[in-house]
N, CA, C and O atoms as a CHARMM CRD file, in Angstrom:
* protein
*
  288
    1    1 SER  N   -212.99500 162.24000  54.06300 PROA 1      0.00000
    2    1 SER  CA  -212.80800 163.59100  54.57500 PROA 1      0.00000
    3    1 SER  C   -213.14500 163.61500  56.06700 PROA 1      0.00000
    4    1 SER  O   -213.83600 162.71700  56.55000 PROA 1      0.00000
    5    2 PRO  N   -212.67800 164.61200  56.79800 PROA 2      0.00000
    6    2 PRO  CA  -213.06500 164.73400  58.19800 PROA 2      0.00000
    7    2 PRO  C   -214.58300 164.83700  58.37200 PROA 2      0.00000
    8    2 PRO  O   -215.13800 164.33700  59.35100 PROA 2      0.00000
    9    3 GLU  N   -215.23700 165.47900  57.43000 PROA 3      0.00000
   10    3 GLU  CA  -216.69800 165.58900  57.50400 PROA 3      0.00000
   11    3 GLU  C   -217.34300 164.21500  57.40800 PROA 3      0.00000
   12    3 GLU  O   -218.30100 163.92900  58.12500 PROA 3      0.00000
   13    4 ASP  N   -216.82800 163.36300  56.53000 PROA 4      0.00000
   14    4 ASP  CA  -217.35100 162.00900  56.40000 PROA 4      0.00000
   15    4 ASP  C   -217.11500 161.20200  57.67600 PROA 4      0.00000
   16    4 ASP  O   -217.99700 160.46500  58.11700 PROA 4      0.00000
   17    5 LEU  N   -215.92600 161.34200  58.27000 PROA 5      0.00000
   18    5 LEU  CA  -215.64300 160.64300  59.52200 PROA 5      0.00000
   19    5 LEU  C   -216.57700 161.11600  60.63300 PROA 5      0.00000
   20    5 LEU  O   -217.06400 160.31500  61.43100 PROA 5      0.00000
   21    6 LEU  N   -216.81600 162.40500  60.67500 PROA 6      0.00000
   22    6 LEU  CA  -217.71600 162.96700  61.67100 PROA 6      0.00000
   23    6 LEU  C   -219.12300 162.39300  61.50200 PROA 6      0.00000
   24    6 LEU  O   -219.74700 161.97500  62.47700 PROA 6      0.00000
   25    7 ASN  N   -219.61400 162.37300  60.28100 PROA 7      0.00000
   26    7 ASN  CA  -220.94000 161.80800  60.00400 PROA 7      0.00000
   27    7 ASN  C   -220.98300 160.31400  60.31400 PROA 7      0.00000
   28    7 ASN  O   -221.96800 159.82200  60.86400 PROA 7      0.00000
   29    8 LEU  N   -219.92500 159.59700  59.96600 PROA 8      0.00000
   30    8 LEU  CA  -219.85900 158.16300  60.24300 PROA 8      0.00000
   31    8 LEU  C   -219.87000 157.89500  61.74400 PROA 8      0.00000
   32    8 LEU  O   -220.48900 156.93400  62.20100 PROA 8      0.00000
   33    9 SER  N   -219.19000 158.74100  62.50900 PROA 9      0.00000
   34    9 SER  CA  -219.15200 158.55400  63.96700 PROA 9      0.00000
   35    9 SER  C   -220.52200 158.74700  64.60900 PROA 9      0.00000
   36    9 SER  O   -220.74400 158.32400  65.74300 PROA 9      0.00000
   37   10 ARG  N   -221.41600 159.37000  63.90400 PROA 10     0.00000
   38   10 ARG  CA  -222.75800 159.63200  64.42700 PROA 10     0.00000
   39   10 ARG  C   -223.76800 158.55400  64.03900 PROA 10     0.00000
   40   10 ARG  O   -224.94400 158.65200  64.38900 PROA 10     0.00000
   41   11 THR  N   -223.31700 157.52600  63.31900 PROA 11     0.00000
   42   11 THR  CA  -224.25000 156.50800  62.85000 PROA 11     0.00000
   43   11 THR  C   -224.50800 155.39200  63.85300 PROA 11     0.00000
   44   11 THR  O   -225.58200 154.79100  63.84800 PROA 11     0.00000
   45   12 SER  N   -223.52700 155.10800  64.72000 PROA 12     0.00000
   46   12 SER  CA  -223.73600 154.06000  65.72600 PROA 12     0.00000
   47   12 SER  C   -222.80400 154.27800  66.90900 PROA 12     0.00000
   48   12 SER  O   -221.77500 154.94400  66.80400 PROA 12     0.00000
   49   13 ALA  N   -223.19300 153.70200  68.02500 PROA 13     0.00000
   50   13 ALA  CA  -222.37300 153.83500  69.24300 PROA 13     0.00000
   51   13 ALA  C   -221.01200 153.17200  69.05200 PROA 13     0.00000
   52   13 ALA  O   -220.00100 153.67800  69.53800 PROA 13     0.00000
   53   14 GLY  N   -220.98500 152.05500  68.35500 PROA 14     0.00000
   54   14 GLY  CA  -219.72300 151.35200  68.11700 PROA 14     0.00000
   55   14 GLY  C   -218.73800 152.16200  67.29800 PROA 14     0.00000
   56   14 GLY  O   -217.56000 152.26700  67.64000 PROA 14     0.00000
   57   15 LEU  N   -219.23900 152.73500  66.20400 PROA 15     0.00000
   58   15 LEU  CA  -218.36300 153.55800  65.36700 PROA 15     0.00000
   59   15 LEU  C   -217.93800 154.82200  66.10600 PROA 15     0.00000
   60   15 LEU  O   -216.80300 155.27700  65.96700 PROA 15     0.00000
   61   16 ARG  N   -218.83900 155.37800  66.87900 PROA 16     0.00000
   62   16 ARG  CA  -218.48600 156.56000  67.66900 PROA 16     0.00000
   63   16 ARG  C   -217.35100 156.23500  68.63800 PROA 16     0.00000
   64   16 ARG  O   -216.39300 156.99700  68.77000 PROA 16     0.00000
   65   17 GLU  N   -217.47500 155.09100  69.31400 PROA 17     0.00000
   66   17 GLU  CA  -216.44100 154.69100  70.26900 PROA 17     0.00000
   67   17 GLU  C   -215.08400 154.54900  69.58000 PROA 17     0.00000
   68   17 GLU  O   -214.06700 154.98800  70.11600 PROA 17     0.00000
   69   18 ILE  N   -215.06700 153.95100  68.41900 PROA 18     0.00000
   70   18 ILE  CA  -213.82000 153.74700  67.67500 PROA 18     0.00000
   71   18 ILE  C   -213.25400 155.07900  67.18000 PROA 18     0.00000
   72   18 ILE  O   -212.08600 155.38800  67.41400 PROA 18     0.00000
   73   19 LEU  N   -214.08900 155.86600  66.49500 PROA 19     0.00000
   74   19 LEU  CA  -213.59500 157.09300  65.86800 PROA 19     0.00000
   75   19 LEU  C   -213.28200 158.21200  66.85300 PROA 19     0.00000
   76   19 LEU  O   -212.50300 159.11000  66.53400 PROA 19     0.00000
   77   20 MET  N   -213.86600 158.17500  68.02700 PROA 20     0.00000
   78   20 MET  CA  -213.60100 159.21900  69.01400 PROA 20     0.00000
   79   20 MET  C   -212.49500 158.83000  69.99700 PROA 20     0.00000
   80   20 MET  O   -212.16100 159.60500  70.89300 PROA 20     0.00000
   81   21 SER  N   -211.93500 157.65200  69.83300 PROA 21     0.00000
   82   21 SER  CA  -210.85900 157.22900  70.72300 PROA 21     0.00000
   83   21 SER  C   -209.55100 157.92200  70.32300 PROA 21     0.00000
   84   21 SER  O   -209.36600 158.31900  69.17200 PROA 21     0.00000
   85   22 LYS  N   -208.66600 158.05400  71.28400 PROA 22     0.00000
   86   22 LYS  CA  -207.36600 158.69100  71.02300 PROA 22     0.00000
   87   22 LYS  C   -206.56500 157.91800  69.98600 PROA 22     0.00000
   88   22 LYS  O   -205.75400 158.49900  69.26500 PROA 22     0.00000
   89   23 SER  N   -206.78800 156.62000  69.90900 PROA 23     0.00000
   90   23 SER  CA  -206.03200 155.79800  68.96800 PROA 23     0.00000
   91   23 SER  C   -206.40700 156.06700  67.51100 PROA 23     0.00000
   92   23 SER  O   -205.69800 155.62700  66.60600 PROA 23     0.00000
   93   24 SER  N   -207.49300 156.77200  67.26900 PROA 24     0.00000
   94   24 SER  CA  -207.90100 157.06700  65.88800 PROA 24     0.00000
   95   24 SER  C   -207.35800 158.41100  65.39400 PROA 24     0.00000
   96   24 SER  O   -207.72300 158.86200  64.30900 PROA 24     0.00000
   97   25 LYS  N   -206.50400 159.04200  66.16800 PROA 25     0.00000
   98   25 LYS  CA  -205.97000 160.35800  65.81000 PROA 25     0.00000
   99   25 LYS  C   -205.35600 160.37500  64.40300 PROA 25     0.00000
  100   25 LYS  O   -205.57400 161.31300  63.63700 PROA 25     0.00000
  101   26 ARG  N   -204.60400 159.35300  64.08000 PROA 26     0.00000
  102   26 ARG  CA  -203.94900 159.31000  62.76300 PROA 26     0.00000
  103   26 ARG  C   -204.95600 159.20300  61.60700 PROA 26     0.00000
  104   26 ARG  O   -204.70400 159.70400  60.51100 PROA 26     0.00000
  105   27 VAL  N   -206.08000 158.55600  61.85700 PROA 27     0.00000
  106   27 VAL  CA  -207.12900 158.45400  60.83100 PROA 27     0.00000
  107   27 VAL  C   -207.67600 159.84800  60.52600 PROA 27     0.00000
  108   27 VAL  O   -207.84000 160.22400  59.36500 PROA 27     0.00000
  109   28 TRP  N   -207.95800 160.61400  61.59700 PROA 28     0.00000
  110   28 TRP  CA  -208.47800 161.97400  61.42800 PROA 28     0.00000
  111   28 TRP  C   -207.44000 162.87200  60.74700 PROA 28     0.00000
  112   28 TRP  O   -207.78200 163.65900  59.86400 PROA 28     0.00000
  113   29 GLU  N   -206.18000 162.75300  61.15800 PROA 29     0.00000
  114   29 GLU  CA  -205.12000 163.56000  60.54400 PROA 29     0.00000
  115   29 GLU  C   -204.98200 163.24200  59.06200 PROA 29     0.00000
  116   29 GLU  O   -204.85700 164.14400  58.23400 PROA 29     0.00000
  117   30 ALA  N   -205.00700 161.95500  58.73500 PROA 30     0.00000
  118   30 ALA  CA  -204.88400 161.54500  57.33400 PROA 30     0.00000
  119   30 ALA  C   -206.05000 162.06800  56.50700 PROA 30     0.00000
  120   30 ALA  O   -205.85400 162.52500  55.38000 PROA 30     0.00000
  121   31 ALA  N   -207.25200 162.00800  57.04900 PROA 31     0.00000
  122   31 ALA  CA  -208.42500 162.51300  56.32800 PROA 31     0.00000
  123   31 ALA  C   -208.29900 164.01900  56.07900 PROA 31     0.00000
  124   31 ALA  O   -208.64600 164.50900  55.00400 PROA 31     0.00000
  125   32 ARG  N   -207.80500 164.73700  57.07200 PROA 32     0.00000
  126   32 ARG  CA  -207.62900 166.18300  56.91900 PROA 32     0.00000
  127   32 ARG  C   -206.55700 166.49100  55.88100 PROA 32     0.00000
  128   32 ARG  O   -206.72500 167.39300  55.05900 PROA 32     0.00000
  129   33 MET  N   -205.46400 165.74900  55.91600 PROA 33     0.00000
  130   33 MET  CA  -204.36600 165.99500  54.96800 PROA 33     0.00000
  131   33 MET  C   -204.75400 165.64400  53.53200 PROA 33     0.00000
  132   33 MET  O   -204.36700 166.33600  52.59000 PROA 33     0.00000
  133   34 VAL  N   -205.51900 164.57000  53.37300 PROA 34     0.00000
  134   34 VAL  CA  -205.96800 164.18500  52.02900 PROA 34     0.00000
  135   34 VAL  C   -206.87300 165.26200  51.44800 PROA 34     0.00000
  136   34 VAL  O   -206.82800 165.54000  50.24900 PROA 34     0.00000
  137   35 GLN  N   -207.68200 165.86000  52.29000 PROA 35     0.00000
  138   35 GLN  CA  -208.57300 166.94300  51.84300 PROA 35     0.00000
  139   35 GLN  C   -207.73200 168.06400  51.23400 PROA 35     0.00000
  140   35 GLN  O   -208.10100 168.64200  50.21200 PROA 35     0.00000
  141   36 GLY  N   -206.59900 168.36500  51.87100 PROA 36     0.00000
  142   36 GLY  CA  -205.64000 169.31200  51.30100 PROA 36     0.00000
  143   36 GLY  C   -205.90600 170.78100  51.53000 PROA 36     0.00000
  144   36 GLY  O   -204.99800 171.59200  51.34500 PROA 36     0.00000
  145   37 THR  N   -207.09400 171.16000  51.92000 PROA 37     0.00000
  146   37 THR  CA  -207.40500 172.58300  52.06600 PROA 37     0.00000
  147   37 THR  C   -207.67600 172.99100  53.51000 PROA 37     0.00000
  148   37 THR  O   -207.96700 174.15400  53.78600 PROA 37     0.00000
  149   38 ILE  N   -207.58000 172.04500  54.42000 PROA 38     0.00000
  150   38 ILE  CA  -207.89300 172.33000  55.82500 PROA 38     0.00000
  151   38 ILE  C   -206.59400 172.58800  56.58200 PROA 38     0.00000
  152   38 ILE  O   -205.69500 171.74800  56.56600 PROA 38     0.00000
  153   39 PRO  N   -206.48500 173.73300  57.24200 PROA 39     0.00000
  154   39 PRO  CA  -205.27700 174.03000  58.02800 PROA 39     0.00000
  155   39 PRO  C   -205.09200 173.02800  59.16600 PROA 39     0.00000
  156   39 PRO  O   -206.01400 172.28900  59.51100 PROA 39     0.00000
  157   40 ALA  N   -203.90900 173.01300  59.73400 PROA 40     0.00000
  158   40 ALA  CA  -203.60100 172.12000  60.85300 PROA 40     0.00000
  159   40 ALA  C   -204.56500 172.34800  62.01200 PROA 40     0.00000
  160   40 ALA  O   -205.07900 173.44700  62.22000 PROA 40     0.00000
  161   41 CYS  N   -204.78700 171.28800  62.74500 PROA 41     0.00000
  162   41 CYS  CA  -205.67900 171.33100  63.90300 PROA 41     0.00000
  163   41 CYS  C   -205.04200 172.17900  65.00900 PROA 41     0.00000
  164   41 CYS  O   -203.87300 171.98000  65.34100 PROA 41     0.00000
  165   42 PRO  N   -205.79700 173.11800  65.58100 PROA 42     0.00000
  166   42 PRO  CA  -205.26700 173.90000  66.71100 PROA 42     0.00000
  167   42 PRO  C   -204.90000 172.98700  67.88000 PROA 42     0.00000
  168   42 PRO  O   -205.52900 171.94800  68.08000 PROA 42     0.00000
  169   43 SER  N   -203.89600 173.37000  68.63900 PROA 43     0.00000
  170   43 SER  CA  -203.39600 172.51300  69.71800 PROA 43     0.00000
  171   43 SER  C   -204.39700 172.32700  70.86000 PROA 43     0.00000
  172   43 SER  O   -204.28900 171.36600  71.62300 PROA 43     0.00000
  173   44 ASP  N   -205.35600 173.22400  70.98500 PROA 44     0.00000
  174   44 ASP  CA  -206.32900 173.10300  72.07900 PROA 44     0.00000
  175   44 ASP  C   -207.57400 172.30500  71.69900 PROA 44     0.00000
  176   44 ASP  O   -208.51800 172.22700  72.48600 PROA 44     0.00000
  177   45 LEU  N   -207.59000 171.71200  70.50300 PROA 45     0.00000
  178   45 LEU  CA  -208.71100 170.88700  70.05500 PROA 45     0.00000
  179   45 LEU  C   -208.21000 169.52000  69.61900 PROA 45     0.00000
  180   45 LEU  O   -207.07500 169.38200  69.16300 PROA 45     0.00000
  181   46 SER  N   -209.06100 168.51000  69.76100 PROA 46     0.00000
  182   46 SER  CA  -208.75200 167.20700  69.17000 PROA 46     0.00000
  183   46 SER  C   -209.17500 167.26500  67.70400 PROA 46     0.00000
  184   46 SER  O   -209.90700 168.16800  67.29800 PROA 46     0.00000
  185   47 GLU  N   -208.71900 166.31200  66.92600 PROA 47     0.00000
  186   47 GLU  CA  -209.10500 166.27200  65.50600 PROA 47     0.00000
  187   47 GLU  C   -210.62700 166.17000  65.34100 PROA 47     0.00000
  188   47 GLU  O   -211.18400 166.88400  64.50800 PROA 47     0.00000
  189   48 PRO  N   -211.32700 165.30500  66.10600 PROA 48     0.00000
  190   48 PRO  CA  -212.78800 165.27000  65.97300 PROA 48     0.00000
  191   48 PRO  C   -213.45400 166.59100  66.37200 PROA 48     0.00000
  192   48 PRO  O   -214.42100 167.01000  65.73500 PROA 48     0.00000
  193   49 GLN  N   -212.94800 167.24500  67.41500 PROA 49     0.00000
  194   49 GLN  CA  -213.50800 168.54200  67.81600 PROA 49     0.00000
  195   49 GLN  C   -213.31700 169.57000  66.70600 PROA 49     0.00000
  196   49 GLN  O   -214.21000 170.37200  66.43200 PROA 49     0.00000
  197   50 TYR  N   -212.15700 169.54200  66.07500 PROA 50     0.00000
  198   50 TYR  CA  -211.86300 170.46400  64.98400 PROA 50     0.00000
  199   50 TYR  C   -212.79900 170.20100  63.80400 PROA 50     0.00000
  200   50 TYR  O   -213.32700 171.13600  63.20300 PROA 50     0.00000
  201   51 ALA  N   -212.99900 168.92900  63.48000 PROA 51     0.00000
  202   51 ALA  CA  -213.91900 168.58700  62.39200 PROA 51     0.00000
  203   51 ALA  C   -215.32900 169.06400  62.71100 PROA 51     0.00000
  204   51 ALA  O   -216.03200 169.57000  61.83600 PROA 51     0.00000
  205   52 ASP  N   -215.73900 168.90300  63.96500 PROA 52     0.00000
  206   52 ASP  CA  -217.07500 169.36000  64.36000 PROA 52     0.00000
  207   52 ASP  C   -217.18000 170.87900  64.26700 PROA 52     0.00000
  208   52 ASP  O   -218.21600 171.40800  63.86400 PROA 52     0.00000
  209   53 LEU  N   -216.12100 171.57100  64.63500 PROA 53     0.00000
  210   53 LEU  CA  -216.10300 173.02400  64.51700 PROA 53     0.00000
  211   53 LEU  C   -216.25400 173.45500  63.05900 PROA 53     0.00000
  212   53 LEU  O   -216.99600 174.38900  62.75300 PROA 53     0.00000
  213   54 LEU  N   -215.55100 172.77200  62.16900 PROA 54     0.00000
  214   54 LEU  CA  -215.58400 173.13200  60.74900 PROA 54     0.00000
  215   54 LEU  C   -216.85800 172.68000  60.03000 PROA 54     0.00000
  216   54 LEU  O   -217.39000 173.40300  59.18700 PROA 54     0.00000
  217   55 PHE  N   -217.34000 171.48900  60.36600 PROA 55     0.00000
  218   55 PHE  CA  -218.42100 170.89100  59.58300 PROA 55     0.00000
  219   55 PHE  C   -219.70100 170.63900  60.36200 PROA 55     0.00000
  220   55 PHE  O   -220.71900 170.28100  59.76800 PROA 55     0.00000
  221   56 GLY  N   -219.67300 170.81600  61.67000 PROA 56     0.00000
  222   56 GLY  CA  -220.85000 170.55900  62.48900 PROA 56     0.00000
  223   56 GLY  C   -221.96800 171.54100  62.17600 PROA 56     0.00000
  224   56 GLY  O   -221.73700 172.63400  61.66000 PROA 56     0.00000
  225   57 LYS  N   -223.15500 171.13200  62.49400 PROA 57     0.00000
  226   57 LYS  CA  -224.31600 171.95600  62.18000 PROA 57     0.00000
  227   57 LYS  C   -224.79500 172.78400  63.36800 PROA 57     0.00000
  228   57 LYS  O   -225.68500 173.62200  63.22400 PROA 57     0.00000
  229   58 GLY  N   -224.21600 172.55500  64.52500 PROA 58     0.00000
  230   58 GLY  CA  -224.66800 173.26800  65.71700 PROA 58     0.00000
  231   58 GLY  C   -223.56800 174.10000  66.33700 PROA 58     0.00000
  232   58 GLY  O   -222.44100 174.16300  65.84600 PROA 58     0.00000
  233   59 CYS  N   -223.93200 174.72500  67.41300 PROA 59     0.00000
  234   59 CYS  CA  -222.99300 175.52300  68.17100 PROA 59     0.00000
  235   59 CYS  C   -222.84800 174.87500  69.54300 PROA 59     0.00000
  236   59 CYS  O   -223.84600 174.52000  70.17000 PROA 59     0.00000
  237   60 SER  N   -221.63500 174.72200  70.00200 PROA 60     0.00000
  238   60 SER  CA  -221.46100 174.13900  71.33200 PROA 60     0.00000
  239   60 SER  C   -220.63700 175.08500  72.18600 PROA 60     0.00000
  240   60 SER  O   -219.41000 175.12700  72.10100 PROA 60     0.00000
  241   61 VAL  N   -221.33000 175.82500  72.99500 PROA 61     0.00000
  242   61 VAL  CA  -220.69100 176.72700  73.94300 PROA 61     0.00000
  243   61 VAL  C   -220.97600 176.17500  75.32500 PROA 61     0.00000
  244   61 VAL  O   -222.13200 175.94800  75.68300 PROA 61     0.00000
  245   62 SER  N   -219.93500 175.96100  76.09700 PROA 62     0.00000
  246   62 SER  CA  -220.13400 175.39900  77.42900 PROA 62     0.00000
  247   62 SER  C   -220.79400 176.41700  78.35000 PROA 62     0.00000
  248   62 SER  O   -220.76600 177.61900  78.08500 PROA 62     0.00000
  249   63 GLU  N   -221.37700 175.93100  79.41600 PROA 63     0.00000
  250   63 GLU  CA  -222.02600 176.81100  80.39700 PROA 63     0.00000
  251   63 GLU  C   -221.01100 177.80200  80.96000 PROA 63     0.00000
  252   63 GLU  O   -221.32300 178.97800  81.15000 PROA 63     0.00000
  253   64 ARG  N   -219.80100 177.32600  81.22600 PROA 64     0.00000
  254   64 ARG  CA  -218.74800 178.20100  81.75000 PROA 64     0.00000
  255   64 ARG  C   -218.44400 179.33200  80.76700 PROA 64     0.00000
  256   64 ARG  O   -218.32000 180.48700  81.17500 PROA 64     0.00000
  257   65 SER  N   -218.32400 179.01200  79.48600 PROA 65     0.00000
  258   65 SER  CA  -218.07200 180.04500  78.47000 PROA 65     0.00000
  259   65 SER  C   -219.22400 181.01100  78.38100 PROA 65     0.00000
  260   65 SER  O   -219.02200 182.21500  78.22400 PROA 65     0.00000
  261   66 ARG  N   -220.44700 180.48800  78.48100 PROA 66     0.00000
  262   66 ARG  CA  -221.62500 181.32300  78.41900 PROA 66     0.00000
  263   66 ARG  C   -221.62100 182.33200  79.58000 PROA 66     0.00000
  264   66 ARG  O   -221.93900 183.50700  79.39400 PROA 66     0.00000
  265   67 LEU  N   -221.26300 181.86400  80.75100 PROA 67     0.00000
  266   67 LEU  CA  -221.20700 182.74500  81.91900 PROA 67     0.00000
  267   67 LEU  C   -220.14900 183.83200  81.73200 PROA 67     0.00000
  268   67 LEU  O   -220.36400 184.98600  82.10200 PROA 67     0.00000
  269   68 GLN  N   -219.01700 183.45800  81.16100 PROA 68     0.00000
  270   68 GLN  CA  -217.96300 184.44700  80.92700 PROA 68     0.00000
  271   68 GLN  C   -218.41900 185.47600  79.89500 PROA 68     0.00000
  272   68 GLN  O   -218.08200 186.65500  80.00800 PROA 68     0.00000
  273   69 LEU  N   -219.17200 185.04800  78.90500 PROA 69     0.00000
  274   69 LEU  CA  -219.67000 185.98400  77.90000 PROA 69     0.00000
  275   69 LEU  C   -220.69200 186.94800  78.50400 PROA 69     0.00000
  276   69 LEU  O   -220.71200 188.12800  78.15500 PROA 69     0.00000
  277   70 ASP  N   -221.53700 186.45100  79.40700 PROA 70     0.00000
  278   70 ASP  CA  -222.53800 187.30100  80.03700 PROA 70     0.00000
  279   70 ASP  C   -221.90900 188.36500  80.92000 PROA 70     0.00000
  280   70 ASP  O   -222.44800 189.46400  81.05300 PROA 70     0.00000
  281   71 ILE  N   -220.78200 188.04600  81.51800 PROA 71     0.00000
  282   71 ILE  CA  -220.12000 188.99000  82.40700 PROA 71     0.00000
  283   71 ILE  C   -219.43900 190.10700  81.62300 PROA 71     0.00000
  284   71 ILE  O   -219.38000 191.25000  82.07800 PROA 71     0.00000
  285   72 SER  N   -218.93600 189.77700  80.46500 PROA 72     0.00000
  286   72 SER  CA  -218.17700 190.74700  79.66700 PROA 72     0.00000
  287   72 SER  C   -219.01500 191.88100  79.14200 PROA 72     0.00000
  288   72 SER  O   -218.50000 192.76400  78.45700 PROA 72     0.00000
């Protein structure tokens, strides 16, 4: 599953380098499709970013986004 790939990418620098590379896109897509219940990845996110959004335990808001939120 994408969640498993995300967790695996966090186990070592080597696996992170492999799984976060652009060449692993098809692996992430296949994991998402096999899961069967996850909608397509939005065009403004990579597959790993999408998996982190869905299954990650934290919140990642950039400083720029934070500043825009404070202004609004």
